[in-house]
N, C-alpha and C positions, 0 to 999 in steps of 0.2 A: 695412148690406148684410147680407142674410141668405143662409145657405147651405142648400141643400136636400139632406137625406140621400138618397143613391142606393143602391138595393139592389146587393149584390155580384153580379158576373157569375155565371151558372149554373156555369161551369167552375171557378170558384174555390171555390164552395160545395161542389161534388163533391169537389174536391181536399181542402178542409179536413176534411170529415166523415170520411173514412177515417183521417186522421191522429189526429182526436180518439178514434175508436174504438180504434186501435192504442194510443194513450197510455193509455186506460182499461184495456184488457186488460193492458197492462204493469203498471200500478199494482195491478190486482187479482192478477196473477200474483205480484208481489213480496210483496204482503200474505199470499197463501196460502202462500208459501214460508216467510215470517217466522213465521206461526202454526204451521206443521208443525215447524220447527226449535225454536221455544219449547216446544211440547208434548213433543217428544222430549227436550229438554234438562231441563225441570222434572219429567218423569214420575218419574225416580228419587228426587228430593227428596219428591215427593208420596207415593210408595210408602213411603218412610221414615217420613213422618208417620203414614200409616195403620197401618203395623206397630207403630209406637211407641205409638199410642193404643188399640190392640187388646188384648183380654184374653188370657191364656195359653190359656184354653179355645178361643177362636176360632182361635188359631194352631196348636194341636195338633189340634183337630178338623177342620181344613180348611175352615172356614166363612168365611174371610177374603174380603172383597169389595173392589172398587174403591172403593165408597162404604160405609163401615162403618155397621152398624145401631146400634151402641152404642159409646160413647167412654169410655175409662177412663184414669186417670193412675197406675195401679198400677206400670206399668214405670218411669215417672220416680221414684216414691216409693222403689221397690226400689233404684234406682241411687243416689239422693241419700242414703239412709239406710245403705246398705251399703258405701259406698266414699267416700273423702275427695275428692269431685268439686269442692268448693269450693277446696281446697288445690290441686288439679291445675289447675284453671281459673286460679287466681291465678298458679301457675308459668308457665303457657302465655302469659299476658298479659304477665308481667314479661320473659320471655325474648324474646317476639316483639317487644315495644316496644323493648327495648334493641338487638336486632339491627337493627331497622328504622331506628332513630335514628342508629346508627353507620354503617350502610350508606348512608343518605342523605348523611350528612356526608362520608364518604370518597369516594363515587362523584361527588358534586357538585364537590368540590375537585379530584379527579383528572380529571374530565370538563372542567372550566375550563382545567386546565393543557394537556391535550391539544388542546383546541379553540382557545385563544387565546394560548398561550405557545409560543415557538419555542425549542427546545433540541435539541442533538445526540442523535440516536437516538430521538426521540419517535415517529416511525412505526414503527420496529422494536419498541419497547416496547409500543406499542398492539397490534401484530400478535401479540406473544407473549401478551398478556393475552387477546386473543380466542381465541388457540389453546387456552387452558385450558378453553374451552367444550367441547371435544371429549373431555375426560378425565371419565370417570365418577367420582362421588364415592367409590365403593368402592375405587378404585385408590389413594387418598390417605388412607384411613382409618387405616391402620397408622402412617403418618407423622404424622398429627394426634394419634393417640393417644400416640405417643412424646413429641410436642412438649408437649401438655398435662400429661403425666405428669412430664416434666422440669422444667416450670414450677411444678409443685405445685398445678395447678388441677383435677386430676381429681376428680370427684365434686362440682364446684361449678357454680353458674350460668355462671361465666366460661369454663368448658370448653366450653360450647355457644355462648356469645355471641361470643367473640373469633375462633374460626376461621371463622365465617360472616359477619363484620362487613364484607364487601365481596363484590361479584360482578362478574365480567367482563361479563355481559349488562347490569347496571346502569351500568357504566362506558361501554359502547357507547351505551346509550340516553341517557345524560347528555351525552356528546360530541356525538352527533347533534343533540340538542336545542339545546345552547349554541352549535354552529355557526350556528344560525339567528339568534343576537343579533347585530345589526350591529356590525362592528368599530369603526365611527366613534364609537359610544358609548363603547366602552372606551378608545379613543385620546383622545378628548376629556377623559375623566376623568383619564387619565394626564397629559395636558398641563396639567391644572389642579393637578397635584401629588398626586394620590391614588395611594396605594400598591396593589399588587395585592389585598391583603386588603380594602382599602376599596372597591375597584372591585367585588370579589366580593359584599361585604356590601351595598353601596348600589346597585348597578346589576344584577348578575346575579341575586342571590336574588329581588328583587321581580318580575323577569320569568319566574322558573322555578317559579311556584306550580303549574302543571299537571304539570310534571316531578316536583316534590317529591311531589305527590299519588300519581302513578303509582309512583314508587320506593318510597314508604313502604307503599302497598297491596300491591304485588308482594312486597316483602320480608316484610311482615307475614304475608301469606297463605303464603308458602313456609316461613317460620320456624314458623308455626302448625301446619302439616301435616307438618313434619319429623318423622321417626320414627327412622330408623337411627341418626344421630349422637347424638342425646339418649339413646337406648337404651344406647349404648356409654359415653358420657361421664357419665351420671348413675347413681349406685349405690344411693341410698336411696329409699324409697317416697315420703317426704315431698317430694322434689324432683322427682317424675315430672311429665311433662305430659300433656295430654289424650290424644294418640295412644297414649302408653305405657300410660296408664290403661285405654284401650279394650282393649288386648292382655291387660292384667291381669285385667280384667273377664271376657273370654272364656275365659281359662285357669281362672278361679275357678268361673264359672257353666256352663260348657259351651255347647251350643247353644241358648242362651236368646235367640231372635231379638228378642223384644220389648224386653228390657233392652238389647241390644246397639244396636238402632235408636234407642232413647230416649237412650243415651249419645252415639251418633253424631250424633243431632240437636242435642244440647247443644254438641258440638264444632263442627258446621257452621254453626249459626245466626248466630253473631257475624260470621263472614266474609261471609255472604249480606247481612246488614244494612249492613255497612260498604261493600260493593260498591254497594248500591242508593243509599246516601248520597253516595258519591264517584265515580259512574259517569261524570258529566259531566267532571270533571278527568281521569279515566282515559283517556277517549276523546281529549280534547284533547291530552294529554301524548303519546300515540302518534301522533296526526296531526301534531304539530309536530315530532316527532323524525325524520320521514321514513320511518317503518315503516307499511306498508300490509298 
């Protein structure tokens, strides 16, 4: 038995056509908005590259253009030869990675406790932790300075790492993400005799890869760009990080925009590359944590 294709009624065709046109216009509008936002967002980075690759004569003579006619690396050579950029870069990497690892470990463990353990005062403690988000870091710097000085850590890496090795926002993000893990999985593991640490290691951690990527990248970025506290806690030139080194370069060279942008580009480039590599996990972690 064969079926004969019948043309759609004229009314249905007229109804579907405007819908398709509206759908196409919506897609084009979203694409246009995305392009505009991308251009506005990326233009400062592009301008940084242009200034860093321009000669001093172009910068002083006012001949700088959006598309440079000539490219030179003299600004990068001046920065790399005149300052211990490699040492400062290594310091930034060491401090940022140490802070990120400790923050991920502390926030994951605390988030698991607040999400799946029941103990007296858990809600109050969680609200108190979230309340610290309203406190500017400048209000606690004196207390932090007295603390690290009393512990004999002033002037060392640990003076920067330990006070920032946890965050209230990271705790909130971890708790919201771990609430999405079915309680039945944890209860089944507990019935089989697994301890809480075993449950955390064998059940929670494998399911938390997007969260770990988000926490690690956010903390790494925050620690990498941190300026005020490392400037207070570190006292020797050999321990400076890149943001402090940028201030040191500006104080030494004055308004040398080419060298400043070259140094800033060295500072920014690693974080841009990391974001491009881990953006999928970054988006997944925020989506599954319930933050929109």
